[in-house]
Backbone and ligand atoms as CSV (ligand in chain L), in Angstrom:
chain,resi,resn,atom,element,x,y,z
A,1,MET,N,N,-32.021,12.685,-90.157
A,1,MET,CA,C,-30.579,12.552,-90.425
A,1,MET,C,C,-29.828,12.330,-89.118
A,2,ASN,N,N,-28.646,11.790,-89.236
A,2,ASN,CA,C,-27.802,11.570,-88.061
A,2,ASN,C,C,-26.932,12.788,-87.777
A,3,LYS,N,N,-26.456,12.855,-86.554
A,3,LYS,CA,C,-25.418,13.829,-86.228
A,3,LYS,C,C,-24.230,13.040,-85.674
A,4,ALA,N,N,-23.082,13.644,-85.810
A,4,ALA,CA,C,-21.865,12.878,-85.491
A,4,ALA,C,C,-20.820,13.745,-84.805
A,5,PHE,N,N,-19.961,13.077,-84.079
A,5,PHE,CA,C,-18.679,13.647,-83.660
A,5,PHE,C,C,-17.624,13.074,-84.603
A,6,PHE,N,N,-17.001,13.963,-85.355
A,6,PHE,CA,C,-15.848,13.582,-86.173
A,6,PHE,C,C,-14.607,13.760,-85.313
A,7,LEU,N,N,-13.878,12.677,-85.138
A,7,LEU,CA,C,-12.694,12.724,-84.283
A,7,LEU,C,C,-11.443,12.455,-85.106
A,8,ASP,N,N,-10.467,13.325,-84.949
A,8,ASP,CA,C,-9.130,12.987,-85.419
A,8,ASP,C,C,-8.650,11.817,-84.552
A,9,ARG,N,N,-7.668,11.075,-85.011
A,9,ARG,CA,C,-7.185,9.948,-84.204
A,9,ARG,C,C,-5.952,10.318,-83.373
A,10,ASP,N,N,-4.810,10.484,-84.039
A,10,ASP,CA,C,-3.549,10.702,-83.308
A,10,ASP,C,C,-3.563,12.057,-82.598
A,11,GLY,N,N,-3.381,12.018,-81.283
A,11,GLY,CA,C,-3.404,13.248,-80.501
A,11,GLY,C,C,-4.773,13.579,-79.931
A,12,VAL,N,N,-5.776,12.772,-80.308
A,12,VAL,CA,C,-7.139,12.966,-79.786
A,12,VAL,C,C,-7.600,11.691,-79.080
A,13,ILE,N,N,-7.433,10.565,-79.744
A,13,ILE,CA,C,-7.815,9.257,-79.193
A,13,ILE,C,C,-6.601,8.586,-78.551
A,14,ASN,N,N,-5.472,8.653,-79.230
A,14,ASN,CA,C,-4.232,8.037,-78.730
A,14,ASN,C,C,-3.107,9.062,-78.766
A,15,HIS,N,N,-2.085,8.811,-77.963
A,15,HIS,CA,C,-0.895,9.662,-77.969
A,15,HIS,C,C,-0.318,9.697,-79.379
A,16,ASP,N,N,-0.023,10.897,-79.842
A,16,ASP,CA,C,0.565,11.042,-81.175
A,16,ASP,C,C,2.063,10.813,-81.080
A,17,LYS,N,N,2.475,9.586,-81.418
A,17,LYS,CA,C,3.904,9.260,-81.381
A,17,LYS,C,C,4.486,9.250,-82.790
A,18,ALA,N,N,3.741,9.769,-83.741
A,18,ALA,CA,C,4.145,9.805,-85.145
A,18,ALA,C,C,4.146,8.402,-85.747
A,19,TYR,N,N,3.247,8.200,-86.665
A,19,TYR,CA,C,3.158,6.962,-87.446
A,19,TYR,C,C,2.945,5.723,-86.579
A,20,VAL,N,N,1.972,5.810,-85.698
A,20,VAL,CA,C,1.611,4.651,-84.876
A,20,VAL,C,C,0.902,3.615,-85.744
A,21,VAL,N,N,1.385,2.399,-85.705
A,21,VAL,CA,C,0.710,1.346,-86.476
A,21,VAL,C,C,0.646,0.010,-85.727
A,22,LYS,N,N,1.446,-0.130,-84.659
A,22,LYS,CA,C,1.376,-1.359,-83.859
A,22,LYS,C,C,0.525,-1.111,-82.635
A,23,LYS,N,N,-0.252,-2.111,-82.242
A,23,LYS,CA,C,-1.123,-1.865,-81.095
A,23,LYS,C,C,-0.320,-1.685,-79.804
A,24,GLU,N,N,0.901,-2.236,-79.761
A,24,GLU,CA,C,1.764,-2.008,-78.590
A,24,GLU,C,C,2.122,-0.523,-78.440
A,25,ASP,N,N,2.117,0.189,-79.549
A,25,ASP,CA,C,2.463,1.621,-79.514
A,25,ASP,C,C,1.235,2.516,-79.400
A,26,PHE,N,N,0.065,1.882,-79.432
A,26,PHE,CA,C,-1.178,2.655,-79.423
A,26,PHE,C,C,-1.593,2.882,-77.973
A,27,GLU,N,N,-1.379,4.084,-77.497
A,27,GLU,CA,C,-1.621,4.412,-76.094
A,27,GLU,C,C,-2.833,5.331,-75.998
A,28,TRP,N,N,-3.914,4.792,-75.447
A,28,TRP,CA,C,-5.144,5.579,-75.333
A,28,TRP,C,C,-4.897,6.804,-74.453
A,29,LEU,N,N,-5.432,7.932,-74.845
A,29,LEU,CA,C,-5.325,9.123,-74.002
A,29,LEU,C,C,-6.316,9.026,-72.845
A,30,PRO,N,N,-6.015,9.681,-71.714
A,30,PRO,CA,C,-6.923,9.602,-70.560
A,30,PRO,C,C,-8.316,10.143,-70.901
A,31,GLY,N,N,-9.321,9.425,-70.420
A,31,GLY,CA,C,-10.699,9.902,-70.575
A,31,GLY,C,C,-11.370,9.572,-71.897
A,32,VAL,N,N,-10.636,8.899,-72.788
A,32,VAL,CA,C,-11.195,8.656,-74.129
A,32,VAL,C,C,-12.448,7.780,-74.069
A,33,PHE,N,N,-12.418,6.744,-73.246
A,33,PHE,CA,C,-13.581,5.849,-73.208
A,33,PHE,C,C,-14.802,6.561,-72.618
A,34,ASP,N,N,-14.581,7.346,-71.574
A,34,ASP,CA,C,-15.699,8.110,-70.996
A,34,ASP,C,C,-16.248,9.108,-72.021
A,35,ALA,N,N,-15.347,9.738,-72.739
A,35,ALA,CA,C,-15.771,10.712,-73.752
A,35,ALA,C,C,-16.602,10.035,-74.837
A,36,CYS,N,N,-16.098,8.912,-75.336
A,36,CYS,CA,C,-16.793,8.229,-76.438
A,36,CYS,C,C,-18.123,7.650,-75.969
A,37,LYS,N,N,-18.143,7.173,-74.724
A,37,LYS,CA,C,-19.402,6.632,-74.190
A,37,LYS,C,C,-20.442,7.745,-74.112
A,38,ARG,N,N,-20.002,8.916,-73.684
A,38,ARG,CA,C,-20.956,10.022,-73.588
A,38,ARG,C,C,-21.467,10.432,-74.986
A,39,ILE,N,N,-20.581,10.409,-75.974
A,39,ILE,CA,C,-21.015,10.715,-77.351
A,39,ILE,C,C,-22.098,9.728,-77.776
A,40,THR,N,N,-21.814,8.442,-77.574
A,40,THR,CA,C,-22.762,7.388,-77.960
A,40,THR,C,C,-24.084,7.547,-77.211
A,41,ASP,N,N,-23.992,7.745,-75.918
A,41,ASP,CA,C,-25.209,7.834,-75.097
A,41,ASP,C,C,-26.033,9.076,-75.433
A,42,SER,N,N,-25.388,10.057,-76.044
A,42,SER,CA,C,-26.090,11.283,-76.419
A,42,SER,C,C,-26.699,11.198,-77.811
A,43,GLY,N,N,-26.556,10.048,-78.463
A,43,GLY,CA,C,-27.231,9.837,-79.743
A,43,GLY,C,C,-26.450,10.302,-80.962
A,44,TYR,N,N,-25.183,10.593,-80.772
A,44,TYR,CA,C,-24.335,10.964,-81.911
A,44,TYR,C,C,-23.562,9.736,-82.405
A,45,LEU,N,N,-23.285,9.725,-83.708
A,45,LEU,CA,C,-22.360,8.735,-84.256
A,45,LEU,C,C,-20.919,9.172,-83.968
A,46,ILE,N,N,-20.028,8.201,-83.927
A,46,ILE,CA,C,-18.588,8.481,-83.846
A,46,ILE,C,C,-17.959,8.116,-85.191
A,47,VAL,N,N,-17.279,9.096,-85.786
A,47,VAL,CA,C,-16.573,8.870,-87.043
A,47,VAL,C,C,-15.143,9.366,-86.868
A,48,VAL,N,N,-14.191,8.503,-87.159
A,48,VAL,CA,C,-12.782,8.876,-87.074
A,48,VAL,C,C,-12.310,9.309,-88.461
A,49,VAL,N,N,-11.657,10.461,-88.522
A,49,VAL,CA,C,-11.098,10.954,-89.794
A,49,VAL,C,C,-9.616,11.242,-89.568
A,50,THR,N,N,-8.762,10.479,-90.233
A,50,THR,CA,C,-7.336,10.513,-89.883
A,50,THR,C,C,-6.436,10.548,-91.116
A,51,ASN,N,N,-5.518,11.502,-91.128
A,51,ASN,CA,C,-4.485,11.503,-92.168
A,51,ASN,C,C,-3.490,10.398,-91.855
A,52,GLN,N,N,-3.200,9.564,-92.816
A,52,GLN,CA,C,-2.258,8.454,-92.610
A,52,GLN,C,C,-1.235,8.444,-93.739
A,53,SER,N,N,-0.464,9.533,-93.806
A,53,SER,CA,C,0.529,9.598,-94.882
A,53,SER,C,C,1.647,8.589,-94.692
A,54,GLY,N,N,1.715,7.972,-93.479
A,54,GLY,CA,C,2.690,6.892,-93.288
A,54,GLY,C,C,2.501,5.776,-94.302
A,55,ILE,N,N,1.269,5.597,-94.766
A,55,ILE,CA,C,1.019,4.601,-95.824
A,55,ILE,C,C,1.675,5.071,-97.117
A,56,GLY,N,N,1.367,6.294,-97.502
A,56,GLY,CA,C,1.907,6.831,-98.752
A,56,GLY,C,C,3.422,6.939,-98.754
A,57,ARG,N,N,3.968,7.192,-97.559
A,57,ARG,CA,C,5.426,7.329,-97.448
A,57,ARG,C,C,6.121,5.975,-97.417
A,58,GLY,N,N,5.322,4.890,-97.343
A,58,GLY,CA,C,5.913,3.558,-97.354
A,58,GLY,C,C,6.334,3.044,-95.986
A,59,TYR,N,N,5.906,3.715,-94.912
A,59,TYR,CA,C,6.286,3.279,-93.560
A,59,TYR,C,C,5.463,2.070,-93.117
A,60,TYR,N,N,4.249,1.966,-93.582
A,60,TYR,CA,C,3.393,0.818,-93.293
A,60,TYR,C,C,2.343,0.712,-94.396
A,61,THR,N,N,1.640,-0.406,-94.400
A,61,THR,CA,C,0.727,-0.673,-95.519
A,61,THR,C,C,-0.724,-0.394,-95.121
A,62,GLU,N,N,-1.577,-0.384,-96.121
A,62,GLU,CA,C,-3.009,-0.209,-95.852
A,62,GLU,C,C,-3.517,-1.354,-94.970
A,63,GLN,N,N,-2.954,-2.554,-95.191
A,63,GLN,CA,C,-3.370,-3.698,-94.366
A,63,GLN,C,C,-2.934,-3.513,-92.911
A,64,ASP,N,N,-1.724,-3.002,-92.695
A,64,ASP,CA,C,-1.271,-2.719,-91.323
A,64,ASP,C,C,-2.244,-1.754,-90.644
A,65,PHE,N,N,-2.609,-0.719,-91.382
A,65,PHE,CA,C,-3.532,0.270,-90.823
A,65,PHE,C,C,-4.892,-0.374,-90.536
A,66,ALA,N,N,-5.362,-1.191,-91.463
A,66,ALA,CA,C,-6.660,-1.861,-91.287
A,66,ALA,C,C,-6.640,-2.773,-90.059
A,67,ASP,N,N,-5.517,-3.449,-89.839
A,67,ASP,CA,C,-5.410,-4.347,-88.681
A,67,ASP,C,C,-5.498,-3.554,-87.373
A,68,LEU,N,N,-4.777,-2.442,-87.308
A,68,LEU,CA,C,-4.819,-1.623,-86.095
A,68,LEU,C,C,-6.222,-1.042,-85.894
A,69,THR,N,N,-6.830,-0.617,-86.988
A,69,THR,CA,C,-8.175,-0.033,-86.907
A,69,THR,C,C,-9.178,-1.069,-86.409
A,70,HIS,N,N,-9.040,-2.287,-86.902
A,70,HIS,CA,C,-9.926,-3.375,-86.476
A,70,HIS,C,C,-9.797,-3.593,-84.965
A,71,TRP,N,N,-8.557,-3.633,-84.491
A,71,TRP,CA,C,-8.303,-3.805,-83.052
A,71,TRP,C,C,-8.894,-2.629,-82.268
A,72,MET,N,N,-8.625,-1.403,-82.733
A,72,MET,CA,C,-9.095,-0.207,-82.022
A,72,MET,C,C,-10.624,-0.182,-81.920
A,73,THR,N,N,-11.283,-0.459,-83.014
A,73,THR,CA,C,-12.751,-0.381,-83.000
A,73,THR,C,C,-13.348,-1.526,-82.171
A,74,ARG,N,N,-12.658,-2.667,-82.138
A,74,ARG,CA,C,-13.152,-3.770,-81.299
A,74,ARG,C,C,-13.025,-3.450,-79.816
A,75,GLU,N,N,-11.914,-2.799,-79.451
A,75,GLU,CA,C,-11.747,-2.367,-78.057
A,75,GLU,C,C,-12.883,-1.417,-77.648
A,76,LEU,N,N,-13.200,-0.503,-78.526
A,76,LEU,CA,C,-14.277,0.457,-78.234
A,76,LEU,C,C,-15.623,-0.258,-78.178
A,77,GLN,N,N,-15.853,-1.108,-79.165
A,77,GLN,CA,C,-17.113,-1.867,-79.206
A,77,GLN,C,C,-17.322,-2.657,-77.916
A,78,GLY,N,N,-16.230,-3.208,-77.393
A,78,GLY,CA,C,-16.290,-3.990,-76.159
A,78,GLY,C,C,-16.708,-3.162,-74.959
A,79,LYS,N,N,-16.572,-1.863,-75.079
A,79,LYS,CA,C,-16.995,-0.969,-73.999
A,79,LYS,C,C,-18.336,-0.309,-74.314
A,80,GLY,N,N,-19.037,-0.876,-75.288
A,80,GLY,CA,C,-20.360,-0.347,-75.634
A,80,GLY,C,C,-20.302,0.906,-76.482
A,81,ILE,N,N,-19.197,1.052,-77.230
A,81,ILE,CA,C,-19.006,2.251,-78.051
A,81,ILE,C,C,-18.840,1.849,-79.516
A,82,PRO,N,N,-19.914,1.895,-80.300
A,82,PRO,CA,C,-19.764,1.582,-81.719
A,82,PRO,C,C,-19.110,2.735,-82.480
A,83,VAL,N,N,-18.264,2.419,-83.423
A,83,VAL,CA,C,-17.666,3.435,-84.300
A,83,VAL,C,C,-18.310,3.272,-85.674
A,84,ALA,N,N,-18.960,4.329,-86.143
A,84,ALA,CA,C,-19.691,4.231,-87.411
A,84,ALA,C,C,-18.746,4.070,-88.589
A,85,GLY,N,N,-17.584,4.728,-88.510
A,85,GLY,CA,C,-16.655,4.618,-89.633
A,85,GLY,C,C,-15.300,5.186,-89.281
A,86,VAL,N,N,-14.287,4.658,-89.941
A,86,VAL,CA,C,-12.932,5.201,-89.825
A,86,VAL,C,C,-12.478,5.550,-91.242
A,87,TYR,N,N,-12.279,6.821,-91.490
A,87,TYR,CA,C,-11.865,7.309,-92.805
A,87,TYR,C,C,-10.417,7.771,-92.707
A,88,TYR,N,N,-9.641,7.401,-93.728
A,88,TYR,CA,C,-8.229,7.778,-93.684
A,88,TYR,C,C,-7.759,8.212,-95.060
A,89,SER,N,N,-6.747,9.062,-95.029
A,89,SER,CA,C,-6.112,9.461,-96.281
A,89,SER,C,C,-4.671,8.979,-96.287
A,90,PRO,N,N,-4.316,8.128,-97.242
A,90,PRO,CA,C,-2.943,7.609,-97.305
A,90,PRO,C,C,-2.004,8.517,-98.100
A,91,TYR,N,N,-2.533,9.607,-98.648
A,91,TYR,CA,C,-1.775,10.377,-99.643
A,91,TYR,C,C,-0.881,11.434,-99.009
A,92,HIS,N,N,0.114,11.839,-99.775
A,92,HIS,CA,C,0.881,13.036,-99.428
A,92,HIS,C,C,1.347,13.696,-100.727
A,93,ALA,N,N,1.180,15.005,-100.780
A,93,ALA,CA,C,1.408,15.724,-102.047
A,93,ALA,C,C,2.858,15.660,-102.514
A,94,THR,N,N,3.804,15.634,-101.561
A,94,THR,CA,C,5.213,15.655,-101.974
A,94,THR,C,C,5.985,14.396,-101.569
A,95,GLU,N,N,5.584,13.775,-100.444
A,95,GLU,CA,C,6.358,12.645,-99.918
A,95,GLU,C,C,5.771,11.279,-100.279
A,96,GLY,N,N,4.581,11.271,-100.872
A,96,GLY,CA,C,3.961,10.004,-101.230
A,96,GLY,C,C,4.751,9.280,-102.309
A,97,ILE,N,N,4.700,7.946,-102.246
A,97,ILE,CA,C,5.402,7.114,-103.225
A,97,ILE,C,C,4.378,6.608,-104.227
A,98,GLY,N,N,4.760,6.654,-105.509
A,98,GLY,CA,C,3.882,6.124,-106.548
A,98,GLY,C,C,2.535,6.823,-106.556
A,99,HIS,N,N,1.457,6.043,-106.593
A,99,HIS,CA,C,0.135,6.672,-106.719
A,99,HIS,C,C,-0.291,7.374,-105.429
A,100,TYR,N,N,0.486,7.205,-104.363
A,100,TYR,CA,C,0.179,7.918,-103.115
A,100,TYR,C,C,0.671,9.366,-103.133
A,101,LYS,N,N,1.450,9.703,-104.147
A,101,LYS,CA,C,1.910,11.094,-104.269
A,101,LYS,C,C,0.815,11.877,-104.974
A,102,LYS,N,N,0.021,12.517,-104.171
A,102,LYS,CA,C,-1.171,13.148,-104.732
A,102,LYS,C,C,-1.648,14.228,-103.783
A,103,ASP,N,N,-2.001,15.361,-104.338
A,103,ASP,CA,C,-2.578,16.446,-103.538
A,103,ASP,C,C,-4.076,16.166,-103.468
A,104,SER,N,N,-4.463,15.430,-102.416
A,104,SER,CA,C,-5.819,14.886,-102.358
A,104,SER,C,C,-6.722,15.698,-101.451
A,105,GLU,N,N,-7.942,15.863,-101.870
A,105,GLU,CA,C,-8.954,16.519,-101.038
A,105,GLU,C,C,-9.364,15.643,-99.855
A,106,CYS,N,N,-8.921,14.367,-99.883
A,106,CYS,CA,C,-9.138,13.493,-98.724
A,106,CYS,C,C,-8.262,13.929,-97.568
A,107,ARG,N,N,-7.056,14.318,-97.879
A,107,ARG,CA,C,-6.121,14.650,-96.807
A,107,ARG,C,C,-6.527,15.979,-96.174
A,108,LYS,N,N,-6.738,15.961,-94.846
A,108,LYS,CA,C,-7.041,17.216,-94.167
A,108,LYS,C,C,-5.875,18.193,-94.374
A,109,PRO,N,N,-6.076,19.447,-94.694
A,109,PRO,CA,C,-7.316,20.208,-94.511
A,109,PRO,C,C,-8.384,20.048,-95.574
A,110,GLY,N,N,-8.224,19.132,-96.514
A,110,GLY,CA,C,-9.311,18.878,-97.455
A,110,GLY,C,C,-10.528,18.329,-96.708
A,111,PRO,N,N,-11.725,18.607,-97.211
A,111,PRO,CA,C,-12.946,18.203,-96.491
A,111,PRO,C,C,-13.503,16.839,-96.880
A,112,LYS,N,N,-12.842,16.129,-97.812
A,112,LYS,CA,C,-13.529,15.004,-98.452
A,112,LYS,C,C,-13.818,13.827,-97.531
A,113,MET,N,N,-12.940,13.540,-96.561
A,113,MET,CA,C,-13.247,12.411,-95.649
A,113,MET,C,C,-14.539,12.692,-94.891
A,114,ILE,N,N,-14.687,13.928,-94.432
A,114,ILE,CA,C,-15.891,14.295,-93.679
A,114,ILE,C,C,-17.118,14.217,-94.592
A,115,LEU,N,N,-16.989,14.733,-95.792
A,115,LEU,CA,C,-18.133,14.735,-96.713
A,115,LEU,C,C,-18.498,13.313,-97.139
A,116,ASP,N,N,-17.506,12.473,-97.353
A,116,ASP,CA,C,-17.784,11.067,-97.694
A,116,ASP,C,C,-18.507,10.368,-96.541
A,117,ALA,N,N,-18.030,10.611,-95.325
A,117,ALA,CA,C,-18.674,9.989,-94.153
A,117,ALA,C,C,-20.114,10.470,-94.024
A,118,ALA,N,N,-20.315,11.756,-94.247
A,118,ALA,CA,C,-21.663,12.320,-94.142
A,118,ALA,C,C,-22.591,11.651,-95.152
A,119,ASN,N,N,-22.070,11.450,-96.342
A,119,ASN,CA,C,-22.841,10.808,-97.401
A,119,ASN,C,C,-23.128,9.341,-97.067
A,120,ASP,N,N,-22.130,8.649,-96.566
A,120,ASP,CA,C,-22.280,7.212,-96.272
A,120,ASP,C,C,-23.234,6.957,-95.100
A,121,HIS,N,N,-23.248,7.877,-94.154
A,121,HIS,CA,C,-23.989,7.626,-92.904
A,121,HIS,C,C,-25.140,8.607,-92.676
A,122,ASN,N,N,-25.514,9.322,-93.749
A,122,ASN,CA,C,-26.669,10.233,-93.663
A,122,ASN,C,C,-26.521,11.216,-92.494
A,123,ILE,N,N,-25.354,11.860,-92.468
A,123,ILE,CA,C,-25.029,12.786,-91.369
A,123,ILE,C,C,-25.285,14.231,-91.800
A,124,ASP,N,N,-25.955,14.960,-90.931
A,124,ASP,CA,C,-26.128,16.399,-91.109
A,124,ASP,C,C,-24.884,17.075,-90.524
A,125,VAL,N,N,-23.969,17.515,-91.384
A,125,VAL,CA,C,-22.700,18.051,-90.872
A,125,VAL,C,C,-22.911,19.320,-90.050
A,126,GLY,N,N,-23.922,20.080,-90.394
A,126,GLY,CA,C,-24.198,21.318,-89.664
A,126,GLY,C,C,-24.583,21.075,-88.216
A,127,GLN,N,N,-25.097,19.876,-87.935
A,127,GLN,CA,C,-25.473,19.502,-86.571
A,127,GLN,C,C,-24.374,18.679,-85.905
A,128,SER,N,N,-23.225,18.632,-86.538
A,128,SER,CA,C,-22.153,17.742,-86.077
A,128,SER,C,C,-20.969,18.543,-85.540
A,129,VAL,N,N,-20.012,17.800,-84.998
A,129,VAL,CA,C,-18.910,18.383,-84.234
A,129,VAL,C,C,-17.598,17.780,-84.735
A,130,MET,N,N,-16.562,18.602,-84.823
A,130,MET,CA,C,-15.219,18.092,-85.112
A,130,MET,C,C,-14.323,18.348,-83.915
A,131,ILE,N,N,-13.561,17.337,-83.513
A,131,ILE,CA,C,-12.561,17.527,-82.462
A,131,ILE,C,C,-11.209,17.081,-83.015
A,132,GLY,N,N,-10.235,17.991,-82.965
A,132,GLY,CA,C,-8.919,17.673,-83.505
A,132,GLY,C,C,-7.829,18.422,-82.780
A,133,ASP,N,N,-6.591,17.975,-83.019
A,133,ASP,CA,C,-5.453,18.606,-82.336
A,133,ASP,C,C,-4.513,19.283,-83.317
A,134,ASN,N,N,-4.963,19.420,-84.566
A,134,ASN,CA,C,-4.124,20.081,-85.555
A,134,ASN,C,C,-4.964,21.165,-86.229
A,135,PRO,N,N,-4.367,22.311,-86.528
A,135,PRO,CA,C,-5.155,23.348,-87.225
A,135,PRO,C,C,-5.825,22.824,-88.495
A,136,THR,N,N,-5.204,21.846,-89.162
A,136,THR,CA,C,-5.806,21.326,-90.391
A,136,THR,C,C,-7.115,20.574,-90.120
A,137,ASP,N,N,-7.264,20.057,-88.897
A,137,ASP,CA,C,-8.543,19.412,-88.542
A,137,ASP,C,C,-9.675,20.442,-88.536
A,138,MET,N,N,-9.349,21.616,-87.986
A,138,MET,CA,C,-10.354,22.678,-87.918
A,138,MET,C,C,-10.686,23.203,-89.320
A,139,GLU,N,N,-9.635,23.300,-90.146
A,139,GLU,CA,C,-9.845,23.801,-91.504
A,139,GLU,C,C,-10.689,22.819,-92.330
A,140,ALA,N,N,-10.409,21.544,-92.182
A,140,ALA,CA,C,-11.196,20.537,-92.900
A,140,ALA,C,C,-12.661,20.616,-92.483
A,141,ALA,N,N,-12.885,20.769,-91.181
A,141,ALA,CA,C,-14.259,20.849,-90.670
A,141,ALA,C,C,-14.956,22.093,-91.190
A,142,ARG,N,N,-14.217,23.190,-91.201
A,142,ARG,CA,C,-14.792,24.453,-91.686
A,142,ARG,C,C,-15.205,24.312,-93.138
A,143,ARG,N,N,-14.326,23.717,-93.944
A,143,ARG,CA,C,-14.622,23.557,-95.381
A,143,ARG,C,C,-15.796,22.617,-95.608
A,144,ALA,N,N,-15.949,21.636,-94.712
A,144,ALA,CA,C,-17.041,20.664,-94.868
A,144,ALA,C,C,-18.365,21.211,-94.336
A,145,GLY,N,N,-18.307,22.318,-93.595
A,145,GLY,CA,C,-19.534,22.891,-93.049
A,145,GLY,C,C,-19.960,22.291,-91.719
A,146,VAL,N,N,-18.985,21.724,-90.986
A,146,VAL,CA,C,-19.294,21.145,-89.673
A,146,VAL,C,C,-19.690,22.267,-88.708
A,147,GLY,N,N,-20.764,22.020,-87.959
A,147,GLY,CA,C,-21.374,23.074,-87.145
A,147,GLY,C,C,-20.524,23.566,-86.000
A,148,ARG,N,N,-19.841,22.649,-85.339
A,148,ARG,CA,C,-19.070,23.049,-84.156
A,148,ARG,C,C,-17.699,22.391,-84.185
A,149,MET,N,N,-16.712,23.137,-83.719
A,149,MET,CA,C,-15.335,22.643,-83.748
A,149,MET,C,C,-14.709,22.878,-82.387
A,150,VAL,N,N,-13.999,21.879,-81.898
A,150,VAL,CA,C,-13.250,22.048,-80.648
A,150,VAL,C,C,-11.812,21.609,-80.905
A,151,TYR,N,N,-10.909,22.503,-80.511
A,151,TYR,CA,C,-9.479,22.296,-80.757
A,151,TYR,C,C,-8.804,21.848,-79.472
A,152,VAL,N,N,-8.109,20.734,-79.526
A,152,VAL,CA,C,-7.416,20.217,-78.335
A,152,VAL,C,C,-5.903,20.181,-78.554
A,153,GLY,N,N,-5.424,20.984,-79.512
A,153,GLY,CA,C,-4.007,20.950,-79.863
A,153,GLY,C,C,-3.200,22.051,-79.208
A,154,LYS,N,N,-1.909,22.062,-79.520
A,154,LYS,CA,C,-0.972,23.018,-78.945
A,154,LYS,C,C,-0.552,24.100,-79.940
A,155,LYS,N,N,-0.460,23.720,-81.231
A,155,LYS,CA,C,-0.027,24.703,-82.229
A,155,LYS,C,C,-1.016,25.853,-82.298
A,156,PRO,N,N,-0.516,27.076,-82.479
A,156,PRO,CA,C,-1.466,28.186,-82.603
A,156,PRO,C,C,-2.336,28.042,-83.860
A,157,LEU,N,N,-3.562,28.483,-83.725
A,157,LEU,CA,C,-4.485,28.441,-84.859
A,157,LEU,C,C,-4.381,29.736,-85.659
A,158,ASP,N,N,-4.273,29.611,-86.980
A,158,ASP,CA,C,-4.305,30.809,-87.822
A,158,ASP,C,C,-5.696,31.415,-87.821
A,159,ASP,N,N,-6.675,30.536,-87.800
A,159,ASP,CA,C,-8.061,30.993,-87.887
A,159,ASP,C,C,-8.850,30.308,-86.780
A,160,ASP,N,N,-9.190,31.085,-85.744
A,160,ASP,CA,C,-9.917,30.477,-84.626
A,160,ASP,C,C,-11.410,30.813,-84.656
A,161,ALA,N,N,-11.875,31.308,-85.793
A,161,ALA,CA,C,-13.296,31.654,-85.902
A,161,ALA,C,C,-14.157,30.413,-85.688
A,162,GLY,N,N,-15.032,30.505,-84.721
A,162,GLY,CA,C,-15.968,29.408,-84.469
A,162,GLY,C,C,-15.356,28.211,-83.781
A,163,VAL,N,N,-14.118,28.348,-83.323
A,163,VAL,CA,C,-13.435,27.207,-82.713
A,163,VAL,C,C,-13.390,27.374,-81.195
A,164,ALA,N,N,-13.915,26.387,-80.468
A,164,ALA,CA,C,-13.765,26.336,-79.014
A,164,ALA,C,C,-12.479,25.590,-78.697
A,165,VAL,N,N,-11.977,25.757,-77.491
A,165,VAL,CA,C,-10.715,25.132,-77.108
A,165,VAL,C,C,-10.931,24.289,-75.857
A,166,ALA,N,N,-10.274,23.130,-75.809
A,166,ALA,CA,C,-10.335,22.262,-74.630
A,166,ALA,C,C,-8.995,21.549,-74.516
A,167,ASP,N,N,-8.772,20.895,-73.367
A,167,ASP,CA,C,-7.452,20.281,-73.189
A,167,ASP,C,C,-7.448,18.765,-73.382
A,168,SER,N,N,-8.603,18.192,-73.694
A,168,SER,CA,C,-8.656,16.749,-73.950
A,168,SER,C,C,-9.955,16.432,-74.675
A,169,LEU,N,N,-10.031,15.213,-75.198
A,169,LEU,CA,C,-11.277,14.794,-75.847
A,169,LEU,C,C,-12.436,14.857,-74.858
A,170,LEU,N,N,-12.199,14.378,-73.633
A,170,LEU,CA,C,-13.295,14.359,-72.662
A,170,LEU,C,C,-13.777,15.775,-72.336
A,171,SER,N,N,-12.857,16.692,-72.125
A,171,SER,CA,C,-13.320,18.051,-71.810
A,171,SER,C,C,-13.979,18.694,-73.022
A,172,ALA,N,N,-13.521,18.336,-74.222
A,172,ALA,CA,C,-14.158,18.866,-75.436
A,172,ALA,C,C,-15.592,18.356,-75.565
A,173,VAL,N,N,-15.762,17.066,-75.340
A,173,VAL,CA,C,-17.104,16.463,-75.456
A,173,VAL,C,C,-18.024,17.057,-74.391
A,174,ASN,N,N,-17.508,17.174,-73.179
A,174,ASN,CA,C,-18.336,17.753,-72.115
A,174,ASN,C,C,-18.728,19.193,-72.445
A,175,LYS,N,N,-17.781,19.920,-72.992
A,175,LYS,CA,C,-18.052,21.319,-73.341
A,175,LYS,C,C,-19.193,21.410,-74.354
A,176,VAL,N,N,-19.150,20.561,-75.358
A,176,VAL,CA,C,-20.191,20.597,-76.390
A,176,VAL,C,C,-21.538,20.150,-75.825
A,177,LEU,N,N,-21.536,19.039,-75.131
A,177,LEU,CA,C,-22.824,18.453,-74.724
A,177,LEU,C,C,-23.426,19.152,-73.506
A,178,ASP,N,N,-22.597,19.844,-72.710
A,178,ASP,CA,C,-23.129,20.618,-71.589
A,178,ASP,C,C,-23.667,21.971,-72.042
A,179,ASN,N,N,-23.271,22.380,-73.236
A,179,ASN,CA,C,-23.666,23.700,-73.755
A,179,ASN,C,C,-24.221,23.533,-75.165
A,180,PRO,N,N,-25.443,23.063,-75.261
A,180,PRO,CA,C,-25.973,22.680,-76.567
A,180,PRO,C,C,-25.881,23.774,-77.637
A,181,ALA,N,N,-25.965,25.050,-77.245
A,181,ALA,CA,C,-26.003,26.065,-78.296
A,181,ALA,C,C,-24.727,26.886,-78.423
A,182,THR,N,N,-23.888,26.899,-77.411
A,182,THR,CA,C,-22.887,27.959,-77.388
A,182,THR,C,C,-21.424,27.526,-77.358
A,183,ALA,N,N,-21.102,26.299,-77.045
A,183,ALA,CA,C,-19.701,25.961,-76.765
A,183,ALA,C,C,-18.799,26.178,-77.968
L,1,MG,MG,MG,-3.884,14.625,-84.776
């Protein structure tokens, strides 16, 4: 089976400017390419799991998101970093419009994006890692049974059981891969 790093997008890969959808607004965080290269070189898959309620709220379309995702993954690919999958949830329980108004298990803290990715890519979640900047990222990982979690956010965590802390994606990746059993 494969093992993976599940990465949140906004606030982990790029600056979270709220509802980023244009590549001009997509600002890579420092160290992201080095972090992703190390993940790849260590034999893990990279899977992005991102809440995108901006779609459900009508701020942008699924096609807009797909276009940005295509650009983002091509930039990474060009640096020798393949992305196995990008999973997103367009729903929001109260603010979604039409069929996007839904309390979905896809939307983190629901575990479904992670579980779907695991199923699609034959990933052993227990041997995998989640890195996120929102408490809901940690909760989604916990519910999915992800083995290790690293939090790079600012909001206090209600439940920090099993969660390591780092200040960036690169330091999170280094923490995990430098400490195979304990980070
Ligand atoms: Mg985030």
